[in-house]
C-alpha positions in Angstrom: 0.0 0.0 0.0 2.8 2.4 0.8 4.2 2.0 -2.8 0.8 3.0 -4.2 0.6 6.2 -2.0 4.2 7.1 -2.8 3.7 6.9 -6.6 0.2 8.3 -6.8 1.1 11.4 -4.8 4.5 11.8 -6.6 6.6 11.3 -3.4 9.0 9.1 -5.3 11.4 10.5 -7.9 12.9 13.9 -7.7 11.6 14.6 -4.2 13.8 13.9 -1.2 11.3 11.4 0.3 13.6 8.5 0.0 16.2 10.3 2.2 13.9 10.6 5.2 13.8 8.1 8.0 11.1 5.5 8.1 9.2 7.4 10.9 9.2 10.6 8.8 8.1 8.8 5.7 5.1 7.3 7.7 4.2 10.7 8.9 4.3 12.2 5.4 2.1 9.3 4.1 -0.4 9.8 6.9 -0.9 13.3 5.7 -2.6 12.0 2.5 -4.7 9.3 4.2 -8.4 9.9 4.9 -11.3 7.6 6.0 -14.1 6.6 3.6 -16.7 5.7 6.1 -19.9 5.5 4.0 -21.3 5.4 0.5 -22.4 9.0 0.7 -18.9 10.1 1.5 -17.6 8.2 -1.5 -20.1 9.7 -3.9 -19.6 13.2 -2.5 -15.8 13.0 -3.0 -16.1 11.6 -6.5 -18.6 14.3 -7.6 -16.7 17.2 -6.0 -13.5 16.0 -7.8 -15.3 15.6 -11.1 -19.1 15.6 -11.7 -22.3 13.5 -11.6 -21.6 12.1 -15.0 -18.3 10.6 -13.9 -19.9 9.1 -10.8 -22.6 7.5 -13.0 -19.9 6.2 -15.3 -18.0 4.6 -12.4 -21.2 3.2 -10.9 -22.0 1.6 -14.2 -18.9 -0.6 -13.9 -18.6 -1.1 -10.1 -21.2 -2.0 -7.5 -20.3 0.9 -5.3 -23.2 0.3 -2.8 -22.0 -3.3 -2.1 -18.2 -2.7 -2.3 -17.6 0.8 -1.0 -15.7 -0.6 2.0 -13.4 -2.4 -0.4 -12.6 0.6 -2.6 -9.5 2.8 -2.5 -10.3 6.3 -3.7 -7.6 8.9 -4.6 -8.3 12.5 -5.3 -5.9 15.3 -6.2 -5.0 15.8 -2.5 -5.9 12.7 -0.6 -6.2 8.9 -0.7 -9.2 7.4 1.1 -7.7 4.2 2.4 -8.4 4.4 6.2 -10.5 1.3 7.3 -10.1 -0.4 3.9 -9.2 -4.1 4.1 -6.1 -4.3 1.9 -6.5 -8.0 1.7 -9.9 -7.6 0.1 -9.6 -4.6 -2.3 -12.2 -4.8 -5.1 -11.4 -1.6 -6.9 -9.1 1.4 -7.0 -10.5 4.7 -8.2 -7.7 7.2 -9.0 -8.9 10.7 -9.9 -5.5 12.2 -10.1 -4.8 12.6 -13.8 -2.3 10.1 -15.0 -0.4 12.8 -16.9 0.3 14.4 -13.5 2.0 11.2 -12.2 5.8 11.2 -12.6 6.1 7.3 -12.8 2.8 6.0 -14.3 4.3 2.5 -14.9 5.3 2.2 -11.3 1.9 3.4 -10.1 0.1 0.9 -12.4 2.4 -1.9 -11.0 1.5 -0.9 -7.5 -2.2 -0.9 -8.4 -1.7 -4.4 -10.0 -0.2 -5.7 -6.7 -3.1 -4.4 -4.6 -5.9 -5.7 -6.8 -7.1 -9.3 -7.0 -7.6 -11.1 -10.4 -10.3 -9.1 -12.3 -10.1 -6.3 -9.8 -11.2 -3.0 -11.3 -9.0 0.1 -11.8 -10.5 3.4 -12.7 -8.4 6.4 -13.8 -8.4 9.5 -15.9 -6.1 11.7 -17.9 -6.0 14.7 -20.2 -4.8 13.6 -23.6 -2.6 16.0 -25.5 -5.4 16.4 -28.1 -7.8 17.4 -25.3 -5.2 19.9 -24.0 -4.8 21.3 -27.5 -8.6 21.7 -27.8 -8.6 23.5 -24.4 -5.8 25.9 -25.4 -7.6 26.7 -28.7 -10.9 27.3 -26.8 -9.3 29.6 -24.3 -7.1 31.8 -26.5 -8.4 31.1 -30.0 -6.7 29.2 -32.9 -4.2 31.9 -33.9 -2.3 32.4 -30.6 -3.4 28.9 -29.6 -1.1 27.3 -32.3 1.9 29.0 -30.7 0.9 28.1 -27.2 0.2 24.5 -28.2 3.6 24.1 -29.9 5.3 25.5 -26.9 3.3 23.2 -24.6 4.1 20.2 -26.9 7.8 20.8 -26.8 7.9 21.5 -23.0 5.7 18.7 -21.9 6.0 16.0 -24.5 9.4 16.3 -26.3 11.7 17.4 -23.4 10.6 14.6 -21.0 11.8 12.1 -23.7 15.3 13.6 -24.1 18.1 12.0 -21.9 19.4 14.4 -19.2 16.8 17.0 -20.0 14.2 14.7 -18.6 15.7 14.8 -15.1 15.7 18.6 -15.2 12.1 18.5 -16.4 11.0 16.2 -13.5 12.9 18.3 -11.0 11.2 21.5 -12.0 7.7 20.1 -12.6 7.7 17.0 -10.3 6.4 15.1 -13.3 3.1 17.1 -13.7 1.6 18.5 -16.8 3.1 16.0 -19.2 1.3 15.6 -22.5 0.4 11.9 -23.0 -1.6 10.3 -25.7 -4.6 8.0 -25.2 -2.7 5.2 -27.0 0.3 5.5 -24.7 -1.7 5.3 -21.5 -3.7 2.3 -22.7 -0.5 0.6 -23.8 1.1 1.2 -20.4 -2.0 -0.3 -18.7 -1.8 -3.5 -20.8 2.0 -3.6 -20.3 1.4 -3.4 -16.6 -1.0 -6.4 -16.6 -4.5 -4.9 -17.2 -7.2 -5.5 -19.8 -9.0 -2.4 -21.1 -12.7 -2.6 -20.4 -13.9 0.8 -21.4 -12.6 4.3 -22.3 -14.7 7.4 -22.7 -14.3 11.2 -22.8 -16.3 13.2 -20.2 -16.2 17.0 -20.2 -12.7 17.4 -21.5 -11.0 14.5 -19.8 -10.7 10.8 -20.7 -11.7 8.1 -18.2 -10.8 4.5 -18.4 -12.0 1.3 -16.8 -9.4 -1.5 -16.6 -9.3 -5.0 -15.0 -6.3 -6.8 -13.6 -5.6 -9.7 -15.9 -2.1 -10.8 -15.3 1.2 -9.8 -13.7 3.1 -6.9 -15.3 5.6 -7.5 -18.0 9.1 -8.1 -16.6 11.1 -5.8 -18.9 11.0 -2.1 -18.4 10.3 1.0 -20.6 10.4 -1.0 -23.8 9.2 1.4 -26.5 10.3 5.0 -26.2 13.0 4.9 -28.9 13.0 6.0 -32.6 13.7 2.4 -33.7 11.4 -0.1 -32.1 11.4 -3.9 -32.0 8.1 -5.7 -32.6 7.5 -9.3 -31.6 6.7 -11.3 -34.8 6.4 -15.0 -35.8 9.5 -16.0 -37.7 10.8 -19.2 -39.3 9.9 -22.4 -37.5 7.4 -20.5 -35.4 10.2 -18.8 -33.4 9.4 -15.3 -32.2 11.7 -12.6 -33.5 12.1 -8.9 -32.9 11.4 -7.1 -36.2 12.9 -3.6 -36.3 10.9 -0.6 -37.6 11.0 3.2 -37.3 8.5 4.3 -34.8 5.3 5.5 -36.4 3.0 5.0 -33.4 2.7 6.5 -29.9 4.9 4.8 -27.3 3.6 1.4 -25.9 1.2 1.1 -28.8 2.3 -2.4 -29.7 0.7 -3.6 -26.5 -2.8 -2.6 -27.6 -2.9 -4.1 -31.1 -5.3 -6.8 -30.0 -7.5 -4.2 -28.3 -7.6 -2.0 -31.5 -8.4 -5.0 -33.7 -11.1 -6.2 -31.3 -12.7 -2.7 -31.3 -12.3 -1.8 -35.0 -11.4 -4.9 -37.0 -9.2 -4.6 -40.1 -9.1 -2.2 -43.0 -9.1 -3.2 -46.7 -5.3 -3.8 -46.6 -5.4 -6.2 -43.7 -4.2 -3.6 -41.1 -6.0 -2.5 -38.0 -8.8 -0.1 -39.0 -9.1 3.4 -37.6 -5.8 3.0 -35.9 -5.5 5.9 -33.5 -2.0 4.6 -32.4 -0.4 6.1 -35.6 1.1 9.6 -35.3 0.7 12.3 -37.9 4.4 12.1 -39.0 4.1 8.3 -38.8 1.5 8.4 -41.5 4.1 10.2 -43.7 6.7 7.6 -42.9 4.3 4.8 -43.8 3.2 6.5 -47.1 6.9 6.7 -48.2 7.7 3.2 -46.8 10.5 4.7 -44.7 9.3 2.9 -41.5 10.3 -0.5 -43.1 14.0 0.4 -43.6 15.3 -0.9 -40.2 14.1 -4.4 -41.2 17.4 -4.6 -43.1 18.9 -5.2 -39.6 16.9 -8.4 -39.4 18.2 -9.4 -42.9 21.8 -8.9 -41.7 21.0 -11.0 -38.6 19.7 -13.8 -40.8 16.1 -13.6 -39.3 14.5 -12.2 -42.5 15.2 -12.0 -46.2 14.5 -9.2 -48.7 11.4 -10.9 -50.2 9.2 -13.2 -48.2 6.0 -13.7 -46.3 5.0 -10.8 -44.1 6.2 -11.1 -40.5 2.9 -11.3 -38.5 2.1 -10.7 -34.9 1.1 -13.7 -32.9 -2.5 -12.5 -32.8 -2.7 -11.9 -36.6 -0.9 -15.3 -37.2 -3.6 -17.1 -35.2 -6.2 -15.7 -37.6 -4.7 -17.3 -40.7 -5.9 -20.7 -41.9 -4.2 -23.6 -40.2 -2.7 -25.1 -43.4 -1.2 -21.7 -44.3 0.2 -21.3 -40.7 2.0 -24.6 -41.0 3.3 -23.8 -44.5 4.5 -20.2 -43.9 6.7 -21.0 -40.8 8.9 -23.1 -43.1 10.3 -19.9 -44.5 11.9 -16.7 -43.3 9.7 -13.7 -43.4 10.6 -10.9 -45.8 10.8 -7.1 -46.1 8.9 -7.1 -49.4 5.8 -9.3 -48.8 3.9 -11.0 -51.7 0.9 -8.7 -51.5 3.1 -5.7 -52.5 4.5 -7.5 -55.6 1.1 -8.8 -56.7 -0.8 -5.6 -55.7 -3.2 -7.6 -53.5 -3.3 -5.5 -50.3 -6.8 -6.1 -48.9 -7.4 -8.4 -45.9 -8.4 -11.5 -47.9 -6.3 -10.9 -51.0 -3.1 -10.7 -49.1 -3.7 -14.2 -47.7 -4.2 -15.4 -51.3 -1.1 -13.6 -52.4 0.9 -15.7 -49.8 -0.5 -18.9 -51.3 0.4 -17.8 -54.8 4.0 -16.9 -53.6 4.5 -20.2 -51.8 3.3 -22.1 -54.9 5.7 -20.1 -57.1 8.5 -20.7 -54.7 8.0 -24.4 -54.9 8.1 -24.3 -58.7 10.9 -21.8 -59.2 12.9 -21.6 -55.9 15.8 -19.6 -57.5 14.0 -17.0 -59.5 10.7 -16.3 -57.6 12.2 -13.8 -55.1 14.0 -11.9 -57.8 10.8 -11.5 -59.8 8.7 -10.6 -56.8 11.4 -8.0 -55.7 11.3 -6.3 -59.1 7.5 -6.3 -59.1 7.3 -4.9 -55.6 9.8 -2.1 -56.4 7.9 -1.2 -59.5 4.5 -1.1 -57.7 6.0 1.2 -55.0 7.8 3.6 -57.3 4.7 3.8 -59.6 2.5 4.4 -56.6 0.3 1.5 -57.6 0.2 0.3 -53.9 0.1 2.3 -50.7 1.7 1.4 -47.4 -0.7 1.0 -44.4 
């Protein structure tokens, strides 16, 4: 419980909290602790911290009347944990905005530890798009563009630059960061949660998540310009496929969620993919994001032409006979659907069957022919990247 209080109230990090003696730390923590002695008190604090619509949203996912004694509630100033049985916590409602938390991953891990299997976590954040809308609404679009650019550099770019990030956290204590919806959802899944619901309410975004598993063991996996995506390789071995980042950080962890919500587009990619950034769309249109796959070619995990490297989830959706056949080969940078101009969801599966049949008949010339066709289709703009 102490870890939750320390991270949710930003006591860990640039503050000197760790340097205090245990008695002093306990005294500081007690400053944030309040009793939650009845349901009316719970409702009153939620509404005063937000509004009636938020209380109704939370009540629609948690039986507050039955479980209020098993709920931890955190507001901007306090955590209502007094008299809560920490061995029987059913839900944690955190109304401190996640983008005001210095270490969201460590907070989510602490929440994961406190909750039982399928325990409910409620949180909220201001996405950077919502912040942009707020700035434009307050000062108008003309001056708003300048303020938004300044805010973006200060609270989104600088916290991601080595050495400058420490200065940023020292000055701001980790508050006011600009975070995307995709990043927060990805962090939640990375830390062991399933996303149940997410909805905007009066300028803020609220989420409902359930504890589904233990957090991933590796730390901060996806903040760099070149990312490594887990894909099914030859003989079914999982390999890390390199690409230039075109998505928000941690987006790879919510691919299943995006597909479950929106399905696939006509090119066999996740539809309405809010994980892709604006500049990422440009990279994809020009096929620049695929260049780092040459690292996989040098490592011997891929070849220039071959079957598309698939995520485990996408691989599971392919017909069983094609699954068994395709793992006999190394995946490739130029997949068959590019060479054959068959990009939609069903046609790219058929393109793989055509390629495999051609490879059986002409093992030495098929890849050369498909490479030339793929290059021609790309340069002639006959096929678009996702």
